[in-house]
C-alpha positions as CSV (number, residue, x, y, z in Angstrom):
1,M,-64.4,17.7,84.2
2,R,-63.2,16.3,87.5
3,H,-61.2,13.6,85.7
4,L,-59.4,16.0,83.3
5,F,-57.7,18.2,86.0
6,P,-55.5,15.5,87.6
7,G,-54.4,14.3,84.1
8,A,-53.6,17.8,83.0
9,L,-51.7,18.5,86.2
10,L,-49.6,15.3,85.8
11,A,-48.9,16.1,82.1
12,S,-47.7,19.6,83.0
13,T,-45.5,18.3,85.8
14,L,-43.9,15.8,83.5
15,L,-43.2,18.5,80.8
16,I,-41.7,21.0,83.3
17,G,-39.7,18.2,85.0
18,G,-38.4,17.0,81.6
19,C,-37.1,20.5,80.7
20,G,-35.3,20.9,84.0
21,S,-33.5,17.6,83.8
22,A,-31.8,18.2,80.4
23,T,-28.1,17.1,80.5
24,P,-25.6,19.7,79.3
25,P,-23.3,18.8,76.4
26,T,-20.4,16.5,77.4
27,A,-17.8,18.8,76.0
28,P,-14.4,19.2,77.7
29,D,-13.8,22.5,79.5
30,A,-11.1,24.8,78.1
31,M,-8.3,25.6,80.4
32,P,-8.2,29.4,80.9
33,V,-5.0,31.3,80.1
34,D,-3.6,34.2,82.2
35,P,-5.5,37.3,81.2
36,G,-2.3,39.2,81.2
37,A,-0.7,37.0,78.6
38,P,-0.3,38.5,75.1
39,P,-3.1,37.7,72.7
40,P,-2.4,35.7,69.6
41,T,-1.4,37.8,66.6
42,G,-2.6,37.6,63.1
43,A,-5.9,38.3,61.3
44,G,-7.8,35.4,62.8
45,S,-11.3,34.2,61.8
46,F,-14.4,36.2,62.0
47,G,-18.1,35.4,62.4
48,T,-21.4,37.1,62.8
49,F,-23.8,35.9,65.4
50,A,-27.4,34.8,64.5
51,G,-29.9,33.9,67.1
52,V,-31.2,30.3,67.3
53,G,-34.7,30.7,68.7
54,H,-33.4,33.8,70.6
55,R,-32.3,37.3,69.6
56,A,-28.6,37.7,69.0
57,S,-26.3,40.0,66.9
58,G,-22.7,41.2,66.8
59,T,-19.4,39.7,65.6
60,V,-16.7,37.5,67.0
61,R,-13.0,37.2,66.2
62,F,-11.3,33.9,66.8
63,S,-7.5,33.8,66.8
64,A,-5.0,31.1,67.7
65,E,-1.3,30.8,68.2
66,G,1.0,28.4,70.0
67,G,-1.8,26.4,71.5
68,V,-3.6,29.4,72.9
69,G,-7.0,30.5,71.5
70,R,-8.8,33.8,72.0
71,L,-12.4,34.9,71.3
72,E,-13.1,38.6,71.1
73,F,-16.8,39.7,71.0
74,S,-17.5,43.1,69.4
75,S,-18.9,46.1,71.3
76,D,-22.2,45.6,69.5
77,F,-22.6,42.0,70.6
78,T,-25.9,41.2,72.2
79,V,-27.8,38.0,73.0
80,E,-31.1,37.4,74.7
81,A,-30.8,36.4,78.4
82,V,-31.2,32.7,79.1
83,P,-30.3,30.6,82.2
84,G,-26.7,29.2,82.2
85,P,-25.3,30.5,78.9
86,F,-21.9,29.1,77.9
87,V,-19.5,29.9,75.1
88,Y,-18.4,27.0,72.9
89,L,-16.1,26.4,70.0
90,N,-17.0,23.5,67.7
91,T,-16.6,21.9,64.4
92,T,-20.4,21.8,63.9
93,D,-23.3,24.1,64.9
94,N,-24.4,21.7,67.7
95,A,-22.6,21.5,71.1
96,N,-23.6,17.8,71.3
97,T,-21.8,16.7,68.1
98,G,-18.5,17.3,66.4
99,Q,-15.5,18.3,68.7
100,P,-17.0,20.8,71.1
101,L,-14.9,22.8,73.6
102,R,-16.7,24.6,76.4
103,V,-14.7,27.8,76.6
104,A,-16.4,29.6,79.6
105,A,-19.6,30.9,81.0
106,L,-20.8,33.9,79.0
107,R,-19.7,36.9,81.1
108,N,-22.3,39.4,79.8
109,N,-25.3,39.4,77.5
110,Q,-23.9,42.4,75.7
111,G,-20.8,44.3,74.8
112,S,-17.1,43.6,74.3
113,Q,-15.6,40.7,76.1
114,S,-12.7,38.3,75.4
115,Y,-11.8,34.8,76.4
116,S,-8.3,33.3,76.3
117,F,-7.8,29.5,76.7
118,Q,-5.7,26.5,75.8
119,L,-6.6,24.8,72.5
120,P,-6.5,21.1,72.0
121,A,-4.1,20.1,69.2
122,G,-5.3,19.1,65.7
123,V,-8.9,20.6,65.8
124,S,-10.1,23.1,63.2
125,Y,-13.0,25.0,64.7
126,T,-15.6,26.5,62.5
127,W,-18.3,27.6,64.9
128,V,-18.7,29.8,68.0
129,L,-21.8,28.9,69.9
130,I,-23.7,30.4,72.8
131,W,-25.5,27.5,74.5
132,C,-28.0,27.2,77.3
133,D,-26.4,24.4,79.3
134,P,-29.2,23.8,81.9
135,F,-31.7,23.1,79.0
136,N,-29.1,21.9,76.4
137,V,-30.4,24.2,73.7
138,P,-28.7,26.6,71.3
139,V,-29.1,30.3,71.8
140,A,-26.8,31.8,69.1
141,E,-24.2,30.7,66.6
142,A,-21.5,32.3,64.5
143,P,-19.8,30.4,61.7
144,I,-16.2,31.6,61.6
145,T,-14.3,32.1,58.4
146,G,-10.8,33.2,57.5
147,S,-11.7,36.7,56.3
148,P,-13.5,39.4,58.2
149,P,-17.0,40.7,57.2
150,S,-16.7,43.9,55.2
151,S,-18.2,45.8,58.2
152,L,-15.0,45.0,60.2
153,L,-12.6,46.1,57.5
154,R,-12.9,49.8,58.4
155,E,-10.6,51.3,61.1
156,D,-12.9,52.1,64.0
157,P,-11.5,52.4,67.6
158,Q,-15.0,52.0,69.0
159,D,-15.4,48.6,67.3
160,G,-13.9,46.5,70.1
161,I,-12.2,44.1,67.7
């Protein structure tokens, strides 16, 4: 029994150390836009968040105009707390592949919030991701499409979108 303890201690140290040394995705950071600037107009694209190994729900609207993008999270948005969460746009559901853009650190784990930023030219984004950068793992994802989910078609001033 004496010989098992040092081995178990070494194995657990390596496992814990390995998790803490994950490299975040190498996505470029989006340049923020003045919060007072008018938001893009038009219907935009909508998505519904699903958790990836974590709890998440709510919707997101992505709109773009004149090189400026905007993400608007609904008032019912919620995601399980994790260390170092970041918001990404991407062409795939993985922040390590495709053409990821690190939008900003997630401001809050729940509720309405919006992010305005410069968009790179020529990229058609199809995913909004919440990513745990310190451990380089997905938290939540929302595929974005051109038409809103039916739950967003009603007029509701409390909706936040």
